[in-house]
C-alpha positions as CSV (number, residue, x, y, z in Angstrom):
1,M,-5.0,48.7,18.9
2,T,-3.3,45.5,19.3
3,S,0.2,45.1,18.2
4,S,-0.6,42.1,15.3
5,D,-2.6,44.4,13.7
6,R,0.4,47.2,13.6
7,Q,3.3,46.7,11.9
8,A,6.6,49.0,12.8
9,K,7.9,51.2,10.1
10,P,11.4,50.4,8.7
11,G,14.0,52.0,10.9
12,K,11.6,52.5,13.9
13,S,11.3,49.8,16.3
14,S,7.9,49.2,18.6
15,R,7.4,48.8,22.2
16,G,5.0,47.6,25.0
17,G,2.8,44.3,24.7
18,D,0.0,42.7,22.4
19,V,-3.1,45.2,23.4
20,F,-2.6,48.9,24.4
21,I,-5.9,50.5,26.2
22,V,-5.4,53.9,26.8
23,D,-8.3,56.5,28.2
24,N,-8.1,60.1,29.2
25,S,-8.4,59.6,33.2
26,D,-4.7,60.3,33.4
27,A,-4.1,64.1,33.5
28,D,-0.3,63.6,32.0
29,W,-1.2,61.1,29.4
30,K,-3.7,61.4,27.3
31,V,-5.1,59.4,24.4
32,L,-4.1,62.4,22.0
33,Q,-0.4,62.4,22.8
34,Y,-0.4,58.6,22.7
35,L,-1.6,58.6,19.1
36,R,0.5,61.3,18.1
37,E,3.6,59.5,19.5
38,W,2.4,56.3,17.7
39,T,1.8,57.6,14.3
40,E,5.7,58.1,14.1
41,I,6.4,54.0,14.4
42,A,3.0,52.2,13.5
43,E,1.9,51.6,9.7
44,S,-2.2,51.6,10.9
45,F,-4.1,51.9,13.6
46,D,-7.2,49.6,14.6
47,I,-9.1,51.6,17.4
48,A,-12.2,50.7,19.5
49,T,-14.0,53.8,21.2
50,G,-16.8,54.0,22.9
51,Y,-17.3,57.8,21.7
52,F,-15.7,59.2,18.9
53,D,-16.0,62.9,17.5
54,I,-14.6,63.9,14.2
55,G,-12.4,66.7,15.8
56,S,-10.1,63.4,16.9
57,L,-8.5,63.5,13.6
58,V,-8.7,67.2,13.4
59,A,-6.7,67.2,16.5
60,L,-4.4,64.6,14.9
61,D,-3.9,66.6,11.7
62,G,-0.2,66.1,10.0
63,H,0.1,62.9,12.2
64,W,-2.8,60.5,10.9
65,Q,-2.0,61.0,7.2
66,K,1.5,59.0,8.0
67,L,-0.5,55.9,8.7
68,D,-1.4,53.6,5.5
69,G,-4.9,53.3,7.4
70,I,-7.2,53.8,10.2
71,R,-9.9,51.6,11.6
72,I,-12.2,52.7,14.4
73,L,-15.0,50.4,15.5
74,L,-17.7,53.3,17.1
75,G,-19.9,52.7,20.1
76,D,-23.3,54.3,20.1
77,E,-22.0,57.9,21.4
78,V,-21.4,59.7,18.1
79,P,-22.1,63.5,18.0
80,R,-24.1,64.9,15.3
81,R,-21.3,66.7,12.9
82,T,-19.5,63.4,13.5
83,Q,-22.4,61.5,12.3
84,Q,-22.8,64.2,9.2
85,A,-19.0,64.0,8.8
86,L,-19.0,60.4,8.2
87,L,-22.4,60.2,6.2
88,A,-21.1,63.4,3.5
89,G,-17.7,61.0,3.4
90,T,-19.5,57.8,2.6
91,N,-21.8,59.6,-0.1
92,Q,-18.5,61.3,-1.6
93,T,-16.8,57.5,-1.8
94,A,-20.0,56.3,-3.5
95,E,-20.2,59.2,-6.1
96,N,-16.2,58.6,-7.0
97,L,-16.7,54.7,-7.2
98,D,-19.9,55.3,-9.4
99,A,-18.1,58.1,-11.6
100,S,-15.0,55.6,-12.0
101,L,-17.2,52.9,-13.2
102,E,-19.1,55.3,-15.7
103,R,-15.5,56.1,-17.0
104,E,-14.5,52.5,-17.0
105,A,-17.9,51.6,-19.0
106,L,-17.5,54.7,-21.5
107,H,-13.7,53.7,-22.2
108,A,-14.8,50.3,-23.0
109,R,-17.9,51.6,-25.3
110,I,-14.9,53.7,-27.4
111,V,-12.5,51.1,-27.2
112,D,-15.1,48.6,-28.6
113,C,-16.2,51.4,-31.4
114,V,-12.6,52.3,-32.0
115,M,-12.1,48.4,-32.7
116,R,-14.9,48.1,-35.0
117,E,-14.3,51.1,-37.3
118,V,-10.4,49.8,-37.5
119,Q,-11.2,46.2,-38.6
120,R,-14.0,47.7,-40.9
121,R,-11.0,49.5,-42.4
122,I,-8.5,47.1,-42.7
123,P,-7.7,46.1,-46.3
124,N,-8.9,42.3,-47.4
125,R,-11.2,42.0,-44.3
126,R,-7.8,40.9,-42.0
127,R,-9.2,41.1,-38.4
128,L,-6.9,42.9,-35.9
129,T,-6.6,41.7,-32.2
130,L,-5.7,44.4,-29.7
131,N,-3.7,43.6,-26.7
132,M,-5.4,46.0,-24.1
133,E,-2.9,45.4,-21.3
134,G,-1.4,48.5,-20.0
135,L,-4.0,51.0,-21.8
136,Q,-5.7,51.5,-18.5
């Protein structure tokens, strides 16, 4: 993580230098403890790791949700359950995006049909212009 990628939350002060390298080699100072503390003052995390397990986020439950975002650069060691969780999340995001696009297309078709019907029924064949701002 770099301090340039992380902004302190209002009312909180940050401490330390530009780059923080934390590992689990110190018996008294673990990455989990470090990340829990930093969720209190950081807006987001940028993490590069050689090994990542989805259990890390489970262990940070209640803490990582305080962040506006987390970016994780993964190394080549990712357990099968983490691969499956990441794939499931990616698939769900794609499905949600597809459904959202389909809803928008349906909304546009409905508005178009309604506008055509309204214009058809206007006396003297006057045309109506509808301002769509704020209707979404």
